[in-house]
Steps between C-alpha positions, in 0.01 A plus 500: 500500500213331686393157384164468333250275671460178300157423361276292724460246221752451222254301296213649307158380401400219467753362750381769737122522522394723789143381459592146613480594869175687438329198344370344825372629830750298702802643322365855507472461877846352536678782316288786631740772615270687740257360755199664666341381822296650785835545678566793266178688580418777746136605536429872546196565721302814579375514858198699625377621836202325656380140521356277230567771244587446138504749215563432133764709323321598176818555297642163612238231429521217752698704757335599828584710802449283809463570870755333725272212600428408137865537411589251773247257352656538156846445642413137573454435128824678418689265730319200355595611147865537597520877448788609726402857583250784482573869450272723708359832377264684737200698378502796736179701564519865399455623857821319603720669240704814555787696348771306682350151464550443872241223505757281324675419827196471727561183702129425477473594133326289239818351354641421843179328612488301177859384550428379852185317393668329204804389699279363776277306260762387248846540650668323208362751248748777428363850553651786300400855589510807280714779642381822335282790605267542201203308651522728806553846347233744392706587190563141385878534478732236648664748735472828685478805273615862525287806411574443130387139508853361476554178695766558765749216517655494847191585705311235304771244580448568871129428459571182303728374776216546750263317266739209443564461872127492572460222242787302651348548847175353366682194367560574131750262344602742225475878479491634147585869454333596172551875527829550306650743751880512505660334802187346644625141488807580713290692750245219528768235530679690776173547688402133468841386622489746788157372606609136484312410183805341342302255287239744371571507130495807277351463155604826338302639210832599347395564142148637522415697191273804466263287299151554363412138580414568867156655454278212621717450811458865597126454462515191719681667792318830462796722416406589142263782595752644745780495244283666235700618199832494687764241419793332675773570248724679751567177688389202292722403207483629143365220274775583249782395736666163541852559636352710778303197616819302551640790702186516714499126566870493586455786746209331675694175530796685648263662751363166621220386268449123494288494184424753229185579303459619143169675430306480264545152355461410136600839349819487712619142458825630352568656841415175679743314274779753549463502877496121526790438262722791600445500877382141562279583796145401603299690240126551518262661254157656545241419234312818572132589498504643149649181361238294681218726381611475137516122511160476666332746263629316194395163642153623597450634149602166352807646331747283692496169684519624860668199659747458214621862498510505881735203512705622205551840661612342828738265322645797310587659831666183622691472172624856539648407838235578762518280807171627641201655324257726681180448303125533538481175304673306779196311628357433155836382367568280803156339469562431133840345572345284772220381272742422218719296733197294604378440146 
């Protein structure tokens, strides 16, 4: 018979008053179990062709698509704020899309040029690149499709390897396959090792769910119209599944992933917690566009305190076990933390 765990406290109220440590700011800070700092934030950025170009994303108030030169200017503030890394997402013109997404591994492509510019201007800023074909395909799927519209796994993996290598060639610190093809992490790792990129990290989107929270992002990168009424349920995960996520993460780690991503964020914090506690690996979470849009809409309507719910949502992700949080709130949150530290 297993022994029962003894109670944390053998004495009851009033000897034990849990409110004692909540009574003052200093003691609340001393016993706080989770901490949030700019070190935990990754800023996702949408990059445009051209110079001195910026476009608002209507469904994501406060978020803009930026040309490379303006992105480089913004990077200086990110470094100043202590944000460790950016995640790049290119906005590809329609005329550069095709069925195979071959523009994804163009050595002079938008993402590749943005990587080179960022690393030249701010070498200490980590640059994470998205490895997936959906911004480059005319059908908006993350891979190459057959005549029935089904995404083909192995031929897509070959394309993703080419894309990842082109990003590493450009100087990306981290390549992040977000496609959910089987076996792509092993193929990318083998290719990186073979090309001498032994320190290029892989952030695998290991548990990426077929979620309805991605709508504003697809608007931002211009894939929503291409995708139309199709979905990604044949390769992204079923929102009903939890054990499968552990299996996916374990497989990606075995194939050579250095870090893993759970996506979306707040509706899937149980997955974040399971991955962190059961596998004890660097665990990231993506607070996706739909989450951001909901927070912003409620704040703009005066229904919620925008700064308060922003910080609470980020702390919830840290509490669940996330080491890094990819969030559109990164700059705003880092500014707020800086200002509070100066007050």
